[in-house]
ZANUSE-180563 format. One record per residue (C-alpha): residue number from 1; residue in three letters; x, y, z. Coordinates in pm, whole numbers, plus 50000, padded with zeros to 5 digits. Layout:
ATOM     n   res       u       v       w
ATOM   NUM   ALA       X       Y       Z
...
% end
This chain:
ATOM     n   res       u       v       w
ATOM     1   MET   41182   42941   81128
ATOM     2   SER   41479   43280   81119
ATOM     3   ARG   41671   43071   80808
ATOM     4   SER   41338   43053   80609
ATOM     5   PHE   41225   43436   80700
ATOM     6   SER   41638   43566   80569
ATOM     7   LEU   41573   43349   80232
ATOM     8   GLN   41182   43494   80170
ATOM     9   CYS   41394   43817   80197
ATOM    10   PHE   41677   43740   79990
ATOM    11   SER   41472   43652   79708
ATOM    12   LEU   41173   44009   79725
ATOM    13   SER   41532   44231   79758
ATOM    14   ILE   41622   44019   79420
ATOM    15   ILE   41236   44044   79289
ATOM    16   LEU   41203   44389   79375
ATOM    17   ALA   41565   44451   79207
ATOM    18   SER   41490   44299   78876
ATOM    19   GLY   41155   44453   78835
ATOM    20   ILE   41286   44807   78890
ATOM    21   THR   41589   44749   78629
ATOM    22   ALA   41313   44535   78369
ATOM    23   CYS   41075   44934   78430
ATOM    24   GLY   41339   45094   78296
ATOM    25   ASP   41514   44935   78032
ATOM    26   SER   41177   44820   77874
ATOM    27   PRO   41169   44826   77473
ATOM    28   GLY   40767   44834   77514
ATOM    29   ALA   40761   45158   77785
ATOM    30   PRO   40622   45495   77547
ATOM    31   GLU   40793   45825   77544
ATOM    32   GLN   40712   46110   77689
ATOM    33   PRO   40691   46444   77439
ATOM    34   THR   40881   46722   77534
ATOM    35   PRO   40656   47058   77469
ATOM    36   LYS   40848   47277   77175
ATOM    37   VAL   40774   47714   77253
ATOM    38   PRO   40670   47847   76875
ATOM    39   VAL   40988   48133   76735
ATOM    40   PRO   40872   48365   76526
ATOM    41   ALA   41031   48400   76197
ATOM    42   ALA   40836   48637   75995
ATOM    43   VAL   40590   48930   75966
ATOM    44   ALA   40350   48993   75745
ATOM    45   PRO   40062   49316   75681
ATOM    46   THR   39741   49228   75669
ATOM    47   THR   39635   49582   75668
ATOM    48   PRO   39755   49789   75331
ATOM    49   LEU   40108   49893   75330
ATOM    50   SER   40002   50231   75128
ATOM    51   LEU   39687   50481   75270
ATOM    52   THR   39539   50806   75209
ATOM    53   GLY   39430   50996   75479
ATOM    54   VAL   39328   51365   75648
ATOM    55   VAL   39587   51513   75827
ATOM    56   ALA   39539   51374   76212
ATOM    57   ASP   39353   51086   76080
ATOM    58   SER   39368   50752   76346
ATOM    59   VAL   39388   50494   76096
ATOM    60   THR   39450   50098   76178
ATOM    61   VAL   39782   49903   76088
ATOM    62   ALA   39771   49562   76172
ATOM    63   VAL   40069   49201   76097
ATOM    64   ARG   40046   48881   76154
ATOM    65   VAL   40367   48700   76310
ATOM    66   THR   40417   48329   76228
ATOM    67   ASP   40692   48077   76277
ATOM    68   ALA   40891   47852   75996
ATOM    69   GLY   40571   47688   75968
ATOM    70   ASN   40360   48012   75856
ATOM    71   GLN   40176   47937   76166
ATOM    72   GLY   40056   48237   76400
ATOM    73   VAL   40240   48318   76665
ATOM    74   ALA   40045   48387   77055
ATOM    75   ASN   40219   48633   77287
ATOM    76   ALA   40500   48768   77056
ATOM    77   VAL   40576   49110   77092
ATOM    78   VAL   40531   49342   76829
ATOM    79   ARG   40678   49696   76779
ATOM    80   PHE   40526   50031   76644
ATOM    81   GLU   40742   50285   76592
ATOM    82   VAL   40643   50624   76377
ATOM    83   ILE   41022   50644   76154
ATOM    84   GLU   40847   50976   75908
ATOM    85   GLY   40638   51255   75974
ATOM    86   ALA   40483   51381   76283
ATOM    87   GLY   40179   51133   76388
ATOM    88   THR   40210   50868   76709
ATOM    89   ALA   40120   50541   76722
ATOM    90   LYS   39864   50489   77064
ATOM    91   SER   40003   50212   77139
ATOM    92   PRO   40397   50146   77051
ATOM    93   GLN   40401   49739   77148
ATOM    94   VAL   40135   49499   77132
ATOM    95   THR   40121   49160   77209
ATOM    96   THR   39980   48862   76916
ATOM    97   ASP   39711   48716   77030
ATOM    98   SER   39644   48328   76939
ATOM    99   HIS   39627   48396   76607
ATOM   100   GLY   39902   48567   76590
ATOM   101   ASP   39787   48928   76530
ATOM   102   ALA   39812   49270   76627
ATOM   103   GLN   39706   49626   76545
ATOM   104   ALA   39776   49960   76712
ATOM   105   ALA   39589   50278   76585
ATOM   106   TRP   39819   50544   76439
ATOM   107   ILE   39689   50912   76466
ATOM   108   LEU   39853   51063   76146
ATOM   109   SER   40112   51400   76130
ATOM   110   THR   39902   51706   76126
ATOM   111   VAL   40137   51830   75849
ATOM   112   PRO   40002   51717   75448
ATOM   113   GLY   40251   51426   75322
ATOM   114   SER   40424   51172   75412
ATOM   115   ASN   40423   50928   75720
ATOM   116   ARG   40572   50639   75739
ATOM   117   LEU   40492   50370   76037
ATOM   118   ARG   40793   50017   76119
ATOM   119   ALA   40621   49738   76289
ATOM   120   SER   40907   49456   76408
ATOM   121   VAL   40917   49177   76638
ATOM   122   LEU   41315   49087   76755
ATOM   123   GLN   41518   49063   76469
ATOM   124   LEU   41321   48948   76171
ATOM   125   THR   41249   49224   75840
ATOM   126   PRO   41011   49473   75960
ATOM   127   VAL   40690   49639   75788
ATOM   128   GLU   40663   49946   75736
ATOM   129   PHE   40320   50140   75637
ATOM   130   VAL   40330   50443   75417
ATOM   131   ALA   40041   50625   75411
ATOM   132   THR   40005   51018   75216
ATOM   133   THR   39789   51268   75431
ATOM   134   GLN   39585   51548   75228
ATOM   135   PRO   39452   51910   75422
ATOM   136   GLY   39173   51908   75629
ATOM   137   ALA   38839   52065   75574
ATOM   138   ALA   38914   52460   75558
ATOM   139   ALA   38855   52640   75867
ATOM   140   THR   39034   52966   75876
ATOM   141   LEU   39138   53274   75651
ATOM   142   SER   39499   53316   75572
ATOM   143   VAL   39632   53647   75421
ATOM   144   GLN   39867   53456   75143
ATOM   145   ALA   39988   53847   74996
ATOM   146   GLN   39918   54160   75201
ATOM   147   PRO   39737   54423   75074
ATOM   148   GLY   39934   54757   74924
ATOM   149   GLY   40107   55030   74695
ATOM   150   ALA   39741   55189   74783
ATOM   151   LYS   39675   55500   74606
ATOM   152   ILE   39360   55721   74631
ATOM   153   GLY   39172   55641   74270
ATOM   154   SER   39412   55303   74150
ATOM   155   VAL   39438   54983   74202
ATOM   156   LEU   39688   54861   74489
ATOM   157   GLU   40009   54751   74337
ATOM   158   SER   39967   54440   74571
ATOM   159   LEU   39680   54307   74575
ATOM   160   PRO   39504   54080   74855
ATOM   161   VAL   39533   53675   74804
ATOM   162   ILE   39388   53528   75100
ATOM   163   GLU   39427   53075   75130
ATOM   164   LEU   39180   52911   75299
ATOM   165   ARG   39376   52675   75613
ATOM   166   ASP   39213   52334   75817
ATOM   167   ARG   39214   52369   76192
ATOM   168   PHE   39611   52258   76214
ATOM   169   GLY   39634   52601   75935
ATOM   170   ASN   39749   52389   75658
ATOM   171   ALA   39614   52507   75307
ATOM   172   ALA   39269   52367   75233
ATOM   173   THR   39202   52297   74823
ATOM   174   ALA   38830   52235   74837
ATOM   175   PRO   38565   52302   74836
ATOM   176   ALA   38553   52688   74696
ATOM   177   VAL   38387   52890   74943
ATOM   178   THR   38323   53279   74900
ATOM   179   VAL   38546   53537   75070
ATOM   180   THR   38461   53881   75087
ATOM   181   VAL   38683   54246   75188
ATOM   182   SER   38549   54511   75333
ATOM   183   ILE   38760   54819   75534
ATOM   184   ALA   38853   54708   75917
ATOM   185   SER   38947   55030   75978
ATOM   186   GLY   39102   55380   75880
ATOM   187   GLY   38760   55463   75682
ATOM   188   GLY   38719   55534   75337
ATOM   189   ALA   38544   55265   75091
ATOM   190   LEU   38642   54995   74850
ATOM   191   THR   38582   54982   74495
ATOM   192   GLY   38606   54705   74254
ATOM   193   THR   38516   54348   74321
ATOM   194   THR   38468   54251   74703
ATOM   195   THR   38314   53949   74702
ATOM   196   VAL   38487   53668   74505
ATOM   197   SER   38472   53279   74589
ATOM   198   SER   38824   53060   74626
ATOM   199   ARG   38996   52862   74361
ATOM   200   ASP   39206   52538   74496
ATOM   201   GLY   39153   52709   74824
ATOM   202   VAL   39285   53073   74695
ATOM   203   ALA   39069   53423   74725
ATOM   204   ARG   39200   53640   74419
ATOM   205   PHE   39097   54010   74477
ATOM   206   GLU   39235   54176   74119
ATOM   207   ASP   39083   54537   74111
ATOM   208   ILE   39024   54676   74446
ATOM   209   GLN   39031   55022   74524
ATOM   210   ILE   39037   55222   74837
ATOM   211   SER   38859   55615   74834
ATOM   212   GLY   38861   55830   75131
ATOM   213   PRO   39103   56011   75369
ATOM   214   VAL   39476   55896   75336
ATOM   215   GLY   39666   55735   75628
ATOM   216   PRO   39684   55418   75768
ATOM   217   ARG   39428   55170   75623
ATOM   218   THR   39291   54788   75701
ATOM   219   LEU   39095   54532   75513
ATOM   220   ARG   38903   54264   75657
ATOM   221   PHE   38874   53953   75511
ATOM   222   GLU   38524   53655   75603
ATOM   223   ALA   38364   53354   75475
ATOM   224   PRO   38070   53224   75573
ATOM   225   ALA   38147   52928   75862
ATOM   226   LEU   38556   53069   75851
ATOM   227   GLY   38556   53378   76074
ATOM   228   SER   38754   53708   75974
ATOM   229   ILE   39051   53783   75914
ATOM   230   ASN   39237   54163   75925
ATOM   231   SER   39512   54272   75661
ATOM   232   SER   39857   54397   75817
ATOM   233   PRO   39814   54759   75876
ATOM   234   PHE   39871   55012   75543
ATOM   235   THR   39930   55337   75381
ATOM   236   VAL   39719   55453   75150
ATOM   237   MET   39849   55722   74933
ATOM   238   PRO   39750   56060   74822
ATOM   239   ALA   39623   56015   74441
ATOM   240   ALA   39918   56022   74187
ATOM   241   ARG   39955   56363   74024
ATOM   242   SER   39727   56535   73805
ATOM   243   ALA   39820   56873   73649
ATOM   244   ILE   39437   56928   73611
ATOM   245   ASP   39174   56967   73910
ATOM   246   ARG   39013   56596   73879
ATOM   247   PRO   38616   56552   73848
ATOM   248   ASP   38471   56683   74176
ATOM   249   ASP   38264   56434   74444
ATOM   250   LEU   38038   56685   74558
ATOM   251   PRO   37879   56994   74340
ATOM   252   GLY   37951   57330   74501
ATOM   253   PRO   38146   57645   74625
ATOM   254   GLN   38474   57459   74749
ATOM   255   ILE   38813   57502   74829
ATOM   256   HIS   39090   57347   74586
ATOM   257   PHE   39444   57276   74677
ATOM   258   VAL   39749   57336   74434
ATOM   259   TYR   40130   57250   74408
ATOM   260   ALA   40320   57488   74293
ATOM   261   VAL   40668   57512   74113
ATOM   262   PRO   40871   57835   73955
ATOM   263   SER   41054   57707   73659
ATOM   264   ASP   41365   57632   73794
ATOM   265   ALA   41325   57528   74178
ATOM   266   PRO   41290   57123   74293
ATOM   267   ASP   40989   56973   74253
ATOM   268   ARG   40895   56818   74606
ATOM   269   SER   40603   56609   74542
ATOM   270   PHE   40420   56760   74748
ATOM   271   ASP   40078   56683   74625
ATOM   272   THR   40115   56292   74602
ATOM   273   ALA   40300   56262   74945
ATOM   274   LEU   40151   56236   75289
ATOM   275   GLY   40250   56575   75460
ATOM   276   LEU   40040   56787   75278
ATOM   277   ALA   39724   56572   75298
ATOM   278   TYR   39774   56523   75690
ATOM   279   SER   39841   56868   75697
ATOM   280   VAL   39467   56948   75535
ATOM   281   MET   39341   56707   75777
ATOM   282   SER   39486   56851   76103
ATOM   283   PHE   39327   57188   76069
ATOM   284   GLN   38985   57030   75867
ATOM   285   SER   39001   56875   76255
ATOM   286   TRP   39072   57165   76476
ATOM   287   LEU   38802   57362   76295
ATOM   288   ALA   38536   57146   76302
ATOM   289   LEU   38632   57051   76712
ATOM   290   LYS   38648   57432   76728
ATOM   291   THR   38355   57577   76562
ATOM   292   GLY   38083   57319   76461
ATOM   293   TYR   38207   57363   76098
ATOM   294   ARG   38475   57239   75892
ATOM   295   LEU   38608   57394   75529
ATOM   296   ARG   38437   57239   75207
ATOM   297   VAL   38697   57105   75088
ATOM   298   ASP   38727   56983   74707
ATOM   299   THR   38779   56597   74721
ATOM   300   TYR   38837   56333   74477
ATOM   301   ARG   38709   56010   74587
ATOM   302   GLY   38698   56081   74916
ATOM   303   ALA   39082   56259   75012
ATOM   304   ALA   39111   56663   74887
ATOM   305   ASP   39239   56644   74554
ATOM   306   VAL   39546   56849   74500
ATOM   307   THR   39673   56976   74189
ATOM   308   PHE   40015   57033   74027
ATOM   309   LEU   40122   57343   73911
ATOM   310   LYS   40446   57386   73750
ATOM   311   LEU   40493   57814   73697
ATOM   312   ASP   40597   57938   73379
ATOM   313   LYS   40839   58149   73581
ATOM   314   THR   41180   58122   73767
ATOM   315   ASP   41205   58135   74142
ATOM   316   GLN   41408   58443   74128
ATOM   317   GLN   41127   58634   73861
ATOM   318   ILE   40858   58531   74124
ATOM   319   ALA   41008   58699   74428
ATOM   320   ALA   41057   59007   74304
ATOM   321   ALA   40709   59040   74279
ATOM   322   GLY   40770   59170   74642
ATOM   323   PRO   40437   59134   74828
ATOM   324   PHE   40308   59047   74501
ATOM   325   VAL   40356   58689   74483
ATOM   326   ARG   40050   58553   74604
ATOM   327   ASP   39927   58791   74290
ATOM   328   THR   40133   58624   73979
ATOM   329   ILE   40028   58315   74053
ATOM   330   GLU   39631   58331   74075
ATOM   331   ARG   39695   58598   73754
ATOM   332   PHE   39907   58314   73615
ATOM   333   MET   39607   58070   73706
ATOM   334   ARG   39376   58262   73556
ATOM   335   VAL   39553   58362   73238
ATOM   336   THR   39572   57937   73204
ATOM   337   GLY   39213   57877   73245
ATOM   338   GLN   39251   57681   73615
ATOM   339   LEU   39039   57896   73756
ATOM   340   ALA   38683   57848   73865
ATOM   341   ALA   38423   58090   73923
ATOM   342   ASP   38268   57877   74255
ATOM   343   LYS   38630   57753   74392
ATOM   344   ILE   38880   57940   74642
ATOM   345   TYR   39222   57821   74589
ATOM   346   ALA   39508   57688   74885
ATOM   347   VAL   39827   57727   74742
ATOM   348   TYR   40151   57575   74857
ATOM   349   TYR   40412   57782   74668
ATOM   350   ASP   40734   57550   74675
ATOM   351   GLY   40926   57877   74656
ATOM   352   THR   41074   58201   74721
ATOM   353   SER   40910   58572   74861
ATOM   354   THR   41166   58800   75039
ATOM   355   TYR   40806   58947   75212
ATOM   356   ALA   40602   58651   75445
ATOM   357   CYS   40530   58298   75431
ATOM   358   GLY   40214   58418   75291
ATOM   359   GLY   39943   58597   75155
ATOM   360   ALA   39544   58598   75099
ATOM   361   SER   39260   58777   74922
ATOM   362   TRP   39048   59007   75118
ATOM   363   PRO   38720   59043   75010
ATOM   364   PRO   38561   59315   74898
ATOM   365   LEU   38893   59497   74931
ATOM   366   LEU   39130   59307   74791
ATOM   367   ILE   38969   59124   74508
ATOM   368   GLY   39078   58732   74454
ATOM   369   GLN   39019   58357   74505
ATOM   370   LEU   39363   58270   74641
ATOM   371   ALA   39552   58159   74984
ATOM   372   ALA   39870   58087   74926
ATOM   373   MET   40210   57959   75179
ATOM   374   TYR   40492   58097   75058
ATOM   375   MET   40718   57740   75173
ATOM   376   ARG   41059   57836   75098
ATOM   377   GLY   41021   58181   75203
ATOM   378   LEU   41278   58426   75273
ATOM   379   PRO   41116   58734   75538
ATOM   380   GLN   41397   58952   75639
ATOM   381   SER   41475   58965   76055
ATOM   382   ALA   41270   58586   76063
ATOM   383   SER   41378   58250   76028
ATOM   384   PRO   41320   58070   75719
ATOM   385   CYS   41025   57976   75595
ATOM   386   SER   41118   57616   75497
ATOM   387   SER   41207   57555   75893
ATOM   388   ALA   40802   57495   75969
ATOM   389   VAL   40724   57160   75906
ATOM   390   PHE   40364   57001   75804
ATOM   391   VAL   40216   56798   76108
ATOM   392   ASN   40294   56362   76046
ATOM   393   ALA   40001   56221   76073
ATOM   394   SER   39610   56388   76037
ATOM   395   THR   39543   56358   76414
ATOM   396   GLU   39777   56535   76519
ATOM   397   PHE   39787   56879   76647
ATOM   398   PRO   39780   57186   76408
ATOM   399   ARG   40162   57323   76369
ATOM   400   TYR   40247   57660   76208
ATOM   401   TRP   40163   57541   75808
ATOM   402   GLU   39800   57425   75954
ATOM   403   PHE   39741   57739   76138
ATOM   404   ALA   39869   57952   75906
ATOM   405   MET   39674   57811   75563
ATOM   406   LEU   39379   57843   75766
ATOM   407   HIS   39431   58132   75853
ATOM   408   ASP   39483   58280   75484
ATOM   409   LEU   39146   58107   75331
ATOM   410   LEU   38922   58286   75599
ATOM   411   HIS   39072   58578   75528
ATOM   412   THR   38927   58461   75129
ATOM   413   LEU   38584   58484   75297
ATOM   414   GLY   38603   58796   75403
ATOM   415   ILE   38776   58729   75748
ATOM   416   VAL   38787   58986   75953
ATOM   417   SER   38537   59195   75794
ATOM   418   ARG   38682   59629   75913
ATOM   419   GLU   38339   59667   76051
ATOM   420   ALA   38402   59414   76360
ATOM   421   PRO   38421   59548   76662
ATOM   422   HIS   38784   59400   76751
ATOM   423   HIS   38878   59506   76417
ATOM   424   VAL   39239   59634   76378
ATOM   425   ALA   39247   59911   76166
ATOM   426   SER   39671   59894   76179
ATOM   427   ARG   39629   59552   76106
ATOM   428   PRO   39348   59513   75858
ATOM   429   ALA   39145   59193   75858
ATOM   430   HIS   39279   59108   76158
ATOM   431   VAL   39213   59175   76558
ATOM   432   GLY   39415   59197   76801
ATOM   433   GLU   39355   58896   77043
ATOM   434   PRO   39683   58696   77028
ATOM   435   ARG   39538   58349   77135
ATOM   436   ASP   39265   58442   76826
ATOM   437   LEU   39285   58250   76493
ATOM   438   MET   39261   58571   76279
ATOM   439   TYR   39523   58748   76531
ATOM   440   ALA   39801   59045   76405
ATOM   441   GLY   40012   59242   76588
ATOM   442   ASP   40325   59310   76797
ATOM   443   ALA   40330   58998   77050
ATOM   444   PRO   40360   58720   76972
ATOM   445   TRP   40029   58457   76835
ATOM   446   GLN   39961   58230   77051
ATOM   447   LEU   39941   57890   76903
ATOM   448   GLY   39835   57562   77088
ATOM   449   THR   39569   57456   77335
ATOM   450   VAL   39467   57822   77433
ATOM   451   THR   39450   57882   77055
ATOM   452   THR   39000   57986   76916
ATOM   453   VAL   38809   58101   76719
ATOM   454   ASP   38711   58469   76752
ATOM   455   VAL   38779   58491   77141
ATOM   456   ASP   38504   58771   77135
ATOM   457   GLU   38240   58555   76935
ATOM   458   ASP   38126   58828   76790
ATOM   459   ASP   38364   58980   76540
ATOM   460   TYR   38384   58648   76248
ATOM   461   PHE   38208   58374   76419
ATOM   462   GLY   37960   58320   76714
ATOM   463   GLN   37600   58457   76818
ATOM   464   SER   37658   58755   76877
ATOM   465   VAL   37842   58824   76489
ATOM   466   ALA   37605   59118   76373
ATOM   467   PRO   37449   59151   76044
ATOM   468   GLY   37651   59226   75754
ATOM   469   LEU   37980   59094   75925
ATOM   470   ALA   38166   58863   75711
ATOM   471   ASN   38051   58541   75954
ATOM   472   LEU   38204   58197   75908
ATOM   473   ALA   37908   58004   75965
ATOM   474   GLY   37733   58199   75723
ATOM   475   SER   37936   58111   75429
ATOM   476   PRO   37884   57870   75136
ATOM   477   TYR   38232   57770   75127
ATOM   478   VAL   38223   57553   75524
ATOM   479   GLU   37975   57308   75604
ATOM   480   ARG   37822   57170   75974
ATOM   481   VAL   37997   56898   76114
ATOM   482   SER   37817   56700   76362
ATOM   483   PRO   37924   56591   76576
ATOM   484   ALA   38234   56760   76627
ATOM   485   PHE   38508   56522   76864
ATOM   486   ASN   38825   56502   76959
ATOM   487   VAL   39035   56328   76732
ATOM   488   PHE   39398   56508   76808
ATOM   489   SER   39652   56220   76983
ATOM   490   GLU   39797   56547   77185
ATOM   491   LEU   39520   56768   77261
ATOM   492   THR   39485   56775   77614
ATOM   493   PRO   39666   56815   77741
ATOM   494   LEU   39963   56961   77463
ATOM   495   SER   40385   56879   77613
ATOM   496   ALA   40566   57113   77698
ATOM   497   GLU   40762   57093   77443
ATOM   498   ALA   40549   57114   77196
ATOM   499   VAL   40372   57411   77324
ATOM   500   ARG   40736   57554   77311
ATOM   501   LYS   40774   57472   76967
ATOM   502   LEU   40408   57593   76863
ATOM   503   ALA   40535   57886   77045
ATOM   504   HIS   40889   57952   76846
ATOM   505   ASP   40715   57909   76500
ATOM   506   ALA   40523   58179   76579
ATOM   507   VAL   40731   58443   76747
ATOM   508   THR   41028   58368   76468
ATOM   509   LEU   40778   58296   76179
ATOM   510   PRO   40602   58622   75977
ATOM   511   VAL   40233   58518   75993
ATOM   512   HIS   40139   58678   75674
ATOM   513   PRO   40204   58979   75489
ATOM   514   ASP   40074   59294   75602
ATOM   515   PHE   39751   59364   75447
ATOM   516   GLY   39737   59758   75470
ATOM   517   VAL   40097   59722   75247
ATOM   518   LEU   39889   59592   75008
ATOM   519   ILE   39608   59760   74996
ATOM   520   ARG   39802   60068   74942
ATOM   521   ASN   40043   59988   74703
ATOM   522   ARG   39725   59835   74444
% end
């Protein structure tokens, strides 16, 4: 039994061993396939390579990744990268789907022009998309060319040009819109074509003129649905020089201004500069604030009309007239036909007087229709009149020349009457209160915030002025202002330095001729 068992076991071992060997080497057994991983071989666009759009648009770009057999490769990583322009790829990396496709949202630049985006996979040749963008719809206005070179009565030398811009500030070319210009600050009015239509995204104003006072100005430009924008500040200058009295804005009695120069004297162009114009505006504002009235100034297109006058005599010849420089100027103007019967003339004489810094008529005793400032006066025992200067702005408190011209203009209205309660006989046409605009005397003229019109309200302005006296309120050369308000930047209070300067002017500058001498010598 044991022997038989051993043989059987040996035989089984052989059989088993033979079976194992046969299974591995049998030529009839099927071979198991090894799975292959697709390898990307190319990247191709599935959306157009060239695109057009509007700034900040979102466009979709797509590619397909294929293997060597041109079959789509799934799960390949595609990198989308902006290489030109300021745009962005919303998804910088995208994995291909089962067909080998990948797409990305491309946010184009906010600046018009060329945009490029690259789609790449590994080291394969990338795909580049190009998008050309145009500006968006007009959303705002922009001042492309600022206004400037403004003179009363003339077209602006630098005319404004307005550009339409999209919400990103790019120039927008379509569609056309209507743009209107108006005055934003500084007052006055515009003439010319004030409403224009844009063309190719630009609105041009080609014939704009500005009337009104000289000085700083800004313009406002508006368009429906686009809002408004202001220009940069610029300055409106006086009108170009004129040797004649230009057409008046309004009829009736008026004060006309003249810049007069001797035949041989330097011409400082006060008629076309700001100083004289600002001076008139300053004393007008002061008078309105103190009285509720202002002088009826002869204006041309809203600004004081100033005539240029070249005299026929030299500075020395005119100065030889002594206290009668004003008479010499008035006589020349009368002979040359430059005096209108219903006008009073305020003359800024850029020449010498050895007598004073100014002179005026004083009807009915001193007949005439002219007040004059002698800008280069050299009175004895006093500082040169040229040491006084005009104000630097219309809102600056009056200085010497402003008070002096206003004072002498009131003389031409017959102020102060000899019969006035406080008229000073030894100083004809004046009162004796140093704070009064019409003061003359030995004490300094008090110029500043204390200066007023008719301190006692019974000499030439106020409710107590007697009938028959020269009364400022009743003159045809003044008009009521309503309401009168403070326009001065330094009215209350003046700085200590300003008060000192005004006092200095009053102390060292002779204010007016001695009318007593003038009268006695006529």
